[in-house]
C-alpha positions in Angstrom: -82.5 88.7 -31.5 -85.2 89.7 -34.0 -87.9 91.8 -32.6 -89.9 94.8 -33.7 -91.3 97.6 -31.6 -94.1 98.3 -34.0 -94.1 101.9 -32.6 -93.1 105.2 -34.0 -89.7 106.5 -32.8 -89.7 108.3 -29.5 -89.1 112.1 -29.3 -87.1 113.7 -26.6 -87.3 117.3 -25.5 -87.0 119.6 -22.5 -90.1 119.8 -20.4 -92.9 122.2 -21.4 -96.5 122.3 -22.1 -96.0 121.9 -25.9 -93.2 120.8 -28.1 -92.3 120.1 -31.7 -90.1 117.3 -33.0 -87.4 119.7 -34.0 -87.2 120.8 -30.4 -86.1 117.3 -29.3 -83.1 117.1 -27.0 -81.9 114.7 -24.4 -83.9 114.4 -21.2 -87.5 113.4 -21.0 -89.7 111.3 -23.2 -92.5 113.2 -25.0 -95.6 111.5 -26.5 -98.1 112.7 -29.1 -101.2 113.8 -27.2 -103.6 114.5 -30.2 -103.8 115.1 -33.9 -102.8 118.7 -33.5 -99.2 117.5 -33.0 -99.0 118.6 -29.4 -96.6 116.6 -27.2 -96.8 115.9 -23.4 -93.9 114.6 -21.4 -94.4 111.0 -20.0 -94.0 110.3 -16.3 -90.4 109.8 -15.1 -89.2 107.2 -12.6 -86.5 106.9 -10.1 -86.0 104.0 -7.6 -84.5 103.8 -4.1 -83.6 100.4 -2.7 -82.8 99.6 0.9 -81.7 96.1 2.1 -81.3 94.7 5.5 -79.3 91.5 5.3 -79.1 89.3 8.4 -77.4 85.9 8.1 -79.1 84.1 5.2 -82.1 86.4 4.8 -82.5 89.8 3.1 -85.5 92.1 3.6 -85.7 94.5 0.7 -87.7 97.7 0.2 -88.0 99.0 -3.4 -89.4 102.5 -3.6 -90.5 103.6 -7.1 -91.2 107.3 -7.4 -93.4 108.3 -10.4 -93.3 112.0 -11.3 -95.7 113.5 -13.9 -94.0 116.5 -15.5 -96.9 117.1 -17.9 -100.1 119.1 -17.8 -102.6 116.2 -18.0 -103.4 113.4 -15.7 -101.3 110.3 -16.2 -101.3 106.5 -15.6 -97.8 105.0 -15.5 -97.2 101.3 -16.2 -93.7 100.0 -15.5 -92.4 96.5 -16.2 -89.4 95.7 -14.0 -87.4 92.7 -12.6 -87.0 91.3 -9.1 -85.0 88.2 -8.0 -86.8 85.1 -9.2 -86.8 83.8 -5.6 -88.3 87.0 -4.1 -91.3 86.6 -1.7 -93.2 89.9 -2.5 -95.6 90.4 0.5 -96.2 94.2 0.9 -97.0 97.2 -1.2 -97.7 100.7 0.0 -98.7 103.8 -2.0 -97.3 107.1 -0.5 -99.2 110.3 -1.4 -97.5 113.1 0.4 -97.7 112.2 4.1 -100.4 109.6 3.6 -99.7 105.9 3.2 -102.2 103.5 1.7 -101.4 99.8 2.4 -101.9 97.4 -0.4 -104.2 94.3 0.0 -103.6 90.9 -1.5 -106.4 89.7 -3.8 -106.9 87.1 -6.5 -105.4 88.6 -9.6 -108.6 89.2 -11.6 -110.3 90.7 -8.5 -107.3 93.0 -7.9 -107.4 94.1 -11.5 -111.1 94.9 -11.3 -110.6 96.9 -8.1 -107.8 98.9 -9.8 -109.8 99.6 -12.9 -112.9 100.8 -10.9 -110.8 103.1 -8.9 -109.0 104.5 -12.0 -112.3 105.2 -13.7 -113.6 106.9 -10.5 -110.6 109.2 -10.5 -109.0 107.8 -7.4 -105.3 107.3 -7.0 -104.6 103.5 -7.1 -101.7 101.2 -7.6 -101.4 97.6 -8.6 -98.4 95.1 -8.5 -98.7 92.0 -10.6 -96.3 89.1 -11.3 -95.7 88.2 -15.0 -92.9 85.7 -14.4 -91.2 84.8 -11.1 -88.6 87.5 -12.0 -90.8 90.0 -13.9 -93.4 92.3 -12.3 -95.6 95.2 -13.4 -96.5 98.3 -11.3 -99.5 100.3 -12.5 -100.2 103.7 -10.9 -103.3 105.7 -12.0 -104.4 109.3 -11.6 -101.1 111.0 -11.1 -101.8 114.7 -11.2 -99.9 117.2 -13.3 -96.6 118.1 -11.5 -97.2 115.4 -8.8 -94.9 112.7 -7.5 -96.2 109.5 -6.0 -94.2 106.6 -4.5 -95.1 102.9 -4.7 -93.1 100.9 -2.1 -92.7 97.2 -2.7 -91.3 94.9 0.0 -90.0 91.4 -0.4 -87.8 88.8 1.3 -85.2 86.5 -0.3 -82.5 84.1 0.8 -78.8 84.8 0.3 -76.9 82.4 -1.9 -73.8 80.7 -0.5 -71.5 79.1 -3.2 -67.9 78.2 -3.3 -67.1 79.8 0.0 -68.7 83.2 -0.6 -72.2 84.7 0.1 -73.9 86.4 -2.9 -77.0 88.5 -3.3 -78.3 89.8 -6.7 -80.6 92.6 -7.4 -81.7 92.8 -11.1 -82.4 96.2 -12.5 -83.7 95.8 -16.1 -85.8 93.4 -18.1 -83.9 92.7 -21.3 -85.9 92.5 -24.5 -87.3 89.0 -25.0 -87.5 87.0 -28.2 -91.1 86.0 -28.8 -91.5 83.0 -31.1 -94.6 82.0 -33.0 -97.2 83.7 -35.2 -99.3 86.5 -33.5 -102.8 85.3 -32.7 -105.9 87.0 -34.0 -107.6 89.7 -32.1 -110.4 87.3 -31.2 -107.9 85.1 -29.5 -106.3 87.8 -27.4 -107.0 87.0 -23.7 -108.0 90.0 -21.7 -105.9 88.8 -18.8 -102.8 89.1 -20.9 -103.6 92.6 -22.4 -100.5 94.7 -22.0 -98.5 97.7 -23.2 -95.4 95.9 -24.6 -94.1 96.0 -28.1 -94.7 92.3 -28.8 -98.0 90.7 -29.8 -99.4 87.5 -28.2 -98.5 84.2 -29.8 -99.6 80.7 -29.0 -96.2 80.0 -27.5 -96.2 83.3 -25.5 -99.8 84.5 -24.9 -98.6 87.2 -22.4 -96.0 88.6 -24.8 -97.4 92.2 -24.5 -96.8 92.1 -20.7 -93.1 91.2 -20.7 -91.8 93.4 -23.5 -91.6 97.0 -22.2 -90.6 99.7 -24.7 -86.8 100.3 -24.7 -84.9 103.6 -24.6 -82.3 104.0 -27.3 -78.9 104.4 -25.7 -78.1 107.4 -27.8 -80.7 109.4 -25.9 -78.9 108.7 -22.6 -79.9 106.5 -19.6 -83.1 106.8 -17.6 -84.6 105.3 -14.4 -81.8 106.0 -11.9 -81.4 103.7 -8.9 -79.9 104.3 -5.4 -78.9 101.4 -3.1 -78.4 101.4 0.7 -77.5 98.1 2.3 -77.1 97.1 6.0 -75.1 93.9 6.1 -75.1 92.0 9.4 -73.2 88.8 8.8 -72.5 87.6 12.4 -69.1 86.4 11.2 -65.8 88.3 10.5 -65.4 89.0 6.8 -62.3 89.0 4.6 -63.8 91.2 1.9 -67.1 92.8 0.7 -67.2 93.5 -3.1 -69.5 94.3 -6.0 -68.2 93.0 -9.3 -70.3 95.2 -11.5 -70.7 98.5 -9.6 -68.4 100.7 -7.5 -69.4 100.7 -3.8 -68.3 102.2 -0.5 -68.3 100.1 2.7 -68.2 101.4 6.3 -68.2 99.5 9.5 -71.1 100.4 11.9 -70.5 97.8 14.6 -69.0 94.4 15.1 -70.1 92.4 12.1 -72.3 95.1 10.8 -71.4 96.9 7.5 -73.1 99.7 5.6 -72.8 99.4 1.8 -73.7 102.1 -0.7 -73.1 102.9 -4.3 -69.9 105.0 -4.9 -72.1 107.2 -7.0 -75.4 108.4 -5.6 -77.3 106.7 -8.4 -76.7 104.4 -11.3 -78.9 103.8 -14.4 -81.1 100.7 -14.2 -79.3 98.9 -17.0 -77.5 95.9 -15.4 -77.8 93.5 -12.4 -76.2 94.5 -9.1 -74.4 91.8 -7.1 -73.0 92.0 -3.6 -70.4 89.4 -2.6 -68.9 88.9 0.9 -66.2 86.4 1.8 -65.8 85.0 5.4 -62.4 85.1 6.9 -60.4 81.9 6.7 -61.6 79.4 9.2 -65.0 81.1 9.8 -67.0 79.8 6.8 -70.1 78.0 8.0 -70.7 74.3 7.7 -74.4 74.8 8.6 -76.8 77.6 9.4 -80.1 77.3 11.2 -83.0 79.8 11.5 -86.3 79.5 13.3 -89.7 81.3 13.5 -92.7 80.7 15.8 -95.9 81.9 14.2 -99.6 81.0 14.8 -98.8 77.8 16.8 -96.6 76.7 14.0 -92.8 76.6 13.6 -90.8 77.4 10.5 -87.2 76.5 10.0 -84.6 77.2 7.3 -81.4 75.1 7.2 -78.3 75.5 5.1 -75.9 72.5 5.1 -72.5 72.7 3.4 -71.2 69.2 2.7 -67.4 68.8 3.3 -65.2 69.7 0.4 -64.2 66.4 -1.2 -62.3 64.9 -4.1 -64.0 61.9 -5.6 -61.9 58.7 -5.0 -64.0 57.0 -7.6 -62.7 57.5 -11.2 -65.3 59.3 -13.3 -66.6 58.0 -16.5 -65.6 59.5 -19.9 -67.8 62.4 -20.7 -69.9 63.3 -23.8 -70.0 67.1 -23.6 -72.3 69.1 -25.9 -71.5 72.8 -25.8 -74.3 75.1 -27.0 -73.8 78.8 -27.6 -76.3 81.6 -28.3 -75.2 83.8 -31.2 -78.4 85.9 -31.4 -78.3 89.7 -31.7 -78.7 90.2 -27.9 -75.3 88.5 -27.5 -73.6 91.1 -29.7 -70.6 92.9 -28.1 -69.1 91.9 -24.7 -71.5 88.9 -24.3 -70.3 87.0 -27.4 -66.7 87.6 -26.4 -67.4 86.2 -22.9 -69.2 83.2 -24.4 -66.4 82.4 -26.9 -63.8 82.6 -24.2 -65.8 80.3 -22.0 -66.2 77.8 -24.8 -62.5 77.8 -25.6 -61.8 77.1 -21.9 -64.3 74.2 -21.9 -62.6 72.7 -25.0 -59.2 72.9 -23.2 -60.5 70.8 -20.3 -61.6 67.8 -22.5 -59.4 64.7 -22.4 -58.7 62.0 -25.0 -61.3 59.8 -23.4 -64.1 62.4 -23.9 -66.4 63.0 -26.8 -67.9 66.4 -27.7 -69.8 68.6 -30.1 -70.5 72.4 -30.5 -73.9 73.8 -31.4 -74.5 77.4 -32.2 -78.0 79.0 -32.6 -79.7 82.3 -33.5 -82.7 82.2 -35.9 -81.0 79.0 -37.3 -79.2 76.1 -35.6 -76.0 74.6 -36.8 -73.6 72.1 -35.2 -69.9 71.6 -35.7 -70.2 67.8 -36.2 -73.3 65.7 -37.2 -72.7 63.7 -34.0 -70.4 64.0 -31.0 -66.8 63.1 -31.9 -63.7 62.0 -29.9 -61.7 64.9 -28.4 -58.7 64.4 -30.6 -56.2 67.1 -31.3 -57.5 67.5 -34.8 -61.1 67.7 -33.8 -60.4 70.2 -31.0 -58.4 72.3 -33.4 -61.4 72.3 -35.8 -63.7 73.3 -32.9 -61.4 76.2 -31.8 -61.5 77.6 -35.3 -65.3 77.2 -35.4 -65.7 79.0 -32.0 -63.3 81.8 -33.0 -65.4 82.6 -36.0 -68.7 82.9 -34.2 -70.5 86.3 -34.5 -73.8 87.5 -32.9 -76.8 88.4 -35.0 -80.3 87.3 -35.6 -83.1 85.9 -33.4 -83.1 83.7 -30.3 -84.8 80.6 -31.6 -83.7 78.3 -28.8 -86.0 75.4 -29.1 -84.3 73.5 -32.0 -80.8 73.9 -30.5 -82.1 72.5 -27.1 -83.8 69.6 -28.9 -80.7 68.8 -30.8 -78.4 69.0 -27.8 -80.7 66.5 -25.9 -81.2 64.2 -28.9 -79.8 60.7 -29.0 -78.2 58.9 -26.1 -74.6 59.1 -24.8 -72.6 55.9 -25.3 -72.7 53.3 -22.5 -70.5 54.1 -19.5 -70.4 57.8 -20.6 -71.5 60.8 -18.6 -73.7 63.1 -20.7 -73.3 66.8 -20.0 -74.8 69.7 -21.9 -73.3 73.2 -21.3 -75.6 75.9 -22.4 -74.3 79.5 -22.8 -76.9 82.2 -23.3 -78.5 85.4 -21.9 -81.8 83.5 -21.8 -83.7 86.4 -23.4 -86.7 84.3 -24.5 -90.4 84.5 -23.7 -91.3 80.9 -24.2 -89.7 79.5 -21.0 -92.5 77.1 -20.3 -92.1 75.4 -23.7 -88.4 75.0 -23.2 -88.8 73.6 -19.7 -91.1 70.9 -21.2 -88.4 69.9 -23.7 -85.8 69.5 -20.9 -88.1 67.4 -18.8 -89.0 65.2 -21.7 -85.6 64.7 -23.3 -83.0 65.0 -20.5 -82.8 61.2 -19.8 -79.5 60.6 -17.8 -77.8 63.7 -18.9 -77.1 66.8 -16.9 -77.7 70.4 -18.1 -75.5 73.2 -16.9 -76.5 76.7 -17.8 -74.2 79.7 -18.0 -75.9 83.1 -17.9 -73.9 85.6 -20.1 -74.1 89.4 -20.0 -75.2 92.3 -17.8 -78.9 91.2 -17.4 -79.5 87.5 -18.1 -82.9 85.9 -17.6 -81.9 84.3 -14.4 -85.3 82.7 -13.8 -85.0 80.7 -17.1 -81.3 79.9 -16.5 -81.8 78.7 -12.9 -85.0 76.7 -13.6 -83.5 75.1 -16.7 -80.6 73.9 -14.6 -82.9 72.7 -11.9 -84.9 70.6 -14.4 -81.6 69.5 -16.0 -80.2 68.3 -12.6 -77.2 70.6 -13.2 -76.1 74.1 -12.0 -76.4 77.7 -13.0 -73.3 79.9 -13.4 -73.4 83.6 -14.1 -70.7 85.5 -16.0 -71.3 89.2 -16.0 -68.0 90.5 -17.5 -65.1 89.2 -19.4 -62.7 89.3 -16.5 -64.8 86.7 -14.7 -64.6 84.0 -17.4 -61.5 82.2 -16.1 -62.7 82.2 -12.5 -66.3 81.2 -13.1 -65.5 78.6 -15.7 -62.8 77.0 -13.6 -65.3 76.7 -10.8 -67.8 75.0 -13.2 -65.1 72.6 -14.5 -64.4 71.4 -10.9 -68.1 70.6 -10.6 -68.2 68.8 -14.0 -65.1 66.8 -13.3 -66.1 65.5 -9.9 -68.9 63.2 -9.0 -72.0 64.8 -7.5 -73.8 63.9 -4.3 -76.9 62.0 -5.6 -79.9 60.1 -4.3 -80.2 62.5 -1.4 -82.8 62.0 1.3 -83.5 63.2 4.8 -83.9 61.0 7.8 -85.9 62.5 10.7 -86.4 61.4 14.3 -89.2 58.8 14.7 -92.6 60.3 15.1 -91.7 63.7 13.6 -94.6 65.5 11.9 -93.0 67.8 9.5 -93.3 69.2 6.0 -90.1 69.9 4.1 -89.2 71.7 0.9 -87.9 70.7 -1.6 -89.7 67.4 -1.3 -87.2 65.9 -3.8 -83.6 67.0 -3.0 -81.5 67.9 -6.0 -78.0 66.6 -6.7 -75.3 68.6 -5.0 -72.1 69.5 -6.8 -68.7 70.5 -5.3 -68.9 73.7 -3.4 -72.7 73.9 -3.3 -74.8 74.0 -0.1 -78.2 72.4 0.5 -81.0 74.7 1.6 -84.0 73.2 3.2 -87.2 74.8 4.6 -89.3 73.1 7.3 -92.8 73.7 8.6 -94.7 71.9 11.4 -96.0 72.0 15.0 -92.5 71.3 16.3 -89.1 71.2 14.7 -86.8 68.2 15.1 -83.6 68.3 17.2 -81.6 66.7 14.4 -81.7 65.5 10.8 -79.5 63.0 9.0 -78.7 63.6 5.3 -78.0 60.4 3.2 -76.7 60.2 -0.3 -74.2 58.7 -2.7 -71.0 59.7 -4.3 -70.8 57.5 -7.3 -71.7 54.1 -5.9 -70.4 54.9 -2.4 -72.8 55.7 0.4 -72.4 59.1 2.2 -74.2 60.6 5.2 -73.9 63.4 7.8 -75.9 64.4 10.8 -76.8 68.0 11.6 -77.9 69.1 15.1 -80.7 71.7 14.9 -79.7 73.8 17.9 -79.4 77.5 18.6 -79.4 79.5 15.4 -81.2 82.7 14.5 -84.5 83.1 16.3 -87.6 85.1 15.2 -86.5 85.2 11.5 -89.4 86.0 9.1 -89.5 82.5 7.6 -93.2 82.2 6.9 -93.0 84.2 3.6 -90.1 82.1 2.5 -92.0 78.9 3.1 -95.0 80.2 1.2 -92.9 81.3 -1.8 -91.2 77.9 -1.9 -94.5 76.1 -1.7 -96.0 78.2 -4.5 -92.9 77.5 -6.6 -93.4 73.7 -6.1 -97.1 73.9 -7.0 -96.3 75.9 -10.1 -93.9 73.3 -11.3 -96.5 70.6 -10.7 -99.1 72.8 -12.5 -96.8 73.0 -15.6 -96.6 69.2 -15.6 -100.4 68.6 -15.0 -102.1 66.9 -18.0 -105.7 67.6 -17.2 -107.8 70.7 -16.8 -109.1 69.5 -13.5 -105.6 68.9 -12.1 -104.5 72.4 -13.3 -107.5 74.0 -11.7 -106.9 72.3 -8.4 -103.3 73.3 -8.3 -104.2 76.9 -9.3 -106.6 77.1 -6.4 -104.0 75.7 -4.0 -101.5 78.4 -5.2 -104.2 81.1 -4.6 -104.9 79.7 -1.1 -101.2 79.7 -0.1 -100.6 83.1 -1.6 -103.6 84.7 0.2 -102.6 83.0 3.5 -99.1 84.4 3.3 -100.0 87.7 1.7 -97.8 86.9 -1.3 -97.9 88.1 -4.9 -98.0 85.2 -7.3 -99.1 84.3 -10.8 -102.7 84.3 -9.6 -102.6 87.0 -6.8 -101.8 90.7 -6.9 -101.4 93.6 -4.5 -103.7 96.6 -4.9 -104.0 99.9 -3.1 -106.8 102.5 -3.5 -107.1 106.0 -2.1 -110.7 106.7 -0.9 -111.0 110.2 -2.3 -111.5 110.9 -6.0 -109.1 113.5 -7.3 -109.6 113.5 -11.1 -112.9 114.9 -12.3 -114.8 112.5 -14.5 -114.5 114.7 -17.6 -110.7 115.2 -17.4 -108.5 113.1 -19.7 -106.3 110.3 -18.3 -103.3 109.4 -20.5 -101.7 105.9 -20.2 -97.9 105.7 -20.5 -95.9 102.6 -20.9 -92.7 103.4 -19.0 -89.5 102.9 -21.0 -86.6 100.8 -19.8 -82.9 101.0 -20.5 -81.2 98.6 -22.9 -79.0 96.2 -20.8 -75.5 97.5 -20.6 -73.3 96.2 -23.4 -76.2 95.3 -25.7 -76.3 96.7 -29.2 -79.7 98.4 -30.0 -79.2 97.9 -33.7 -78.5 94.2 -33.3 -81.7 93.8 -31.3 -84.2 96.2 -32.9 -82.5 97.9 -35.9 -82.1 97.0 -39.6 -81.7 94.5 -40.9 -83.1 92.8 -37.7 -86.5 94.6 -37.7 -88.8 91.7 -38.4 -90.7 89.8 -35.7 -90.7 86.0 -36.0 -94.2 86.3 -37.5 -92.9 88.8 -40.1 -90.0 86.5 -40.9 -92.3 83.6 -41.4 -94.5 85.6 -43.7 -91.5 86.7 -45.7 -90.2 83.2 -45.8 -93.6 81.9 -46.9 -93.8 84.5 -49.6 -90.3 83.6 -50.8 -91.2 79.9 -50.9 -94.4 80.7 -52.8 -92.4 82.7 -55.4 -89.9 79.9 -55.7 -92.7 77.4 -56.2 -94.3 79.5 -58.9 -91.0 79.9 -60.6 -90.3 76.2 -60.6 -93.9 75.6 -61.9 -93.4 77.8 -64.9 -89.9 76.4 -65.5 -91.4 72.9 -65.6 -94.1 74.1 -68.0 -91.5 75.7 -70.3 -89.4 72.5 -70.1 -92.4 70.4 -71.2 -93.1 72.8 -74.1 
């Protein structure tokens, strides 16, 4: 990944009113306050997370405690991740014993409220969405020596896959590659003004809002996180594990478990995942939850199709394997990716065709076109994969276009397997390529490393009618890839539709049901005046019809499903907005998103939560210093391969350098021709 902070190197020192660079030690970030070379410590941050998981739903409280160790008033701005399917619906600002509840407003109005309160010297906080999995908390007028807590509350559904329940909590936003030339100052849109290290480009106009400054690992970790989870499964469990963090588990009651980190806190530098396995014979085939609210009923249904082996022989496959070899993949990530590719090559048969494409700032393929999976071609591919190294930028677009170019041969199943950490800022542009060029192929994404961009990976797989697999450590490669191969080598359930009882007035999401692969459930949300007593699910396996009927009886009552419905509806509208071709259509969809978000009190791309204390505390003449809160580098990443020499140029700088080189080359050729003529 080629990026540039464009900032002077940070200085670290023990707290105090003044400091000199030579006093720097590990501990707290110090920033230059004025030309007299005085330094003030920036605010610090620690986070407490509590989760209450009941059945398929998790209610999560994230408490961010900002502390100002300096002697001047501070504003802290923190860019952080949440799950891409989180329905963020509450924010509270805690000042001592007082609690100020946040209000949902249209984004521009919320920003104006925050700025007015900040100028007036009032304590105020603002929570904004930058991407479905990236948010910003702003907190103004933190007094010297004061601590203030901003509490964010959200709801999410638990994922059920291959016989296990999984819940992920991301902790760090990895540095994003920002393609394109920076736009001029006149083109900077005020809405996208931010404190990040990247400048806006036409491809990523909000680049400054998704690129928080990064702490160098040599200075030690920052932003500690604690976790406290109450897990109420309702079924007996065989195991509760966390693959990336050490945890302790205690039983509080029948079916209720308390999960905490083995250490009190961990640095916010990698995703946390909790996995629980039902005992043999207790895994659900369906789960049903209901909420009555405002004369409306909301329902959430999970259906697990029976495990099956296709009796229909599958077509030969044309498999294109794409691997990210950019700088952010350096270290453990590239090892995981190489191992995964080698396993994929081993599963090819003589009837299959394949190719391997690698990309960083440049794209290269093993063969000009896919070739037969002969012993010689596979041997060549293994040597190619073994020699892959990670360095350079994440210029993903050409690799994606090449992988989706051409058409698979007749009676061949086209599959693209894309291995990357997804650390890009131009997701929208890449989604458009997938929609335009997918044709009859299927795109399967594999998220690599400790903190992949799961929003991009999951949405790309959704557009690609495939699946998303996450590999967080080398020891998971065999298990996760074997599970993916089982999906690739079996026919999916396709052409899925829902049959409802006659006369049923009901809205359902998703409106278009995606293909289902082996081991995957179907999750449906319902909303209407009454919910049906049953549904029938119809589909095909190959050319063979398939169906199953599910009785909607019993289930969890009074679950908080309205926020989940609102989030899903907003996600659907945002997809349609990205596809809209006219300004009028985009405006109408934007207004619909705002209406849904306001009705359900949800943070969205166009709505934010803002809280304001009524009493001014900072006198008008006292200085307020803005601080962009630093984040950790994701665990396993190499700072030098992301930011350091020789990878210190932004894409714009690289293009300028390339242009200068080409100009010099052209001048040289011109004079050479003139000398030849002479």
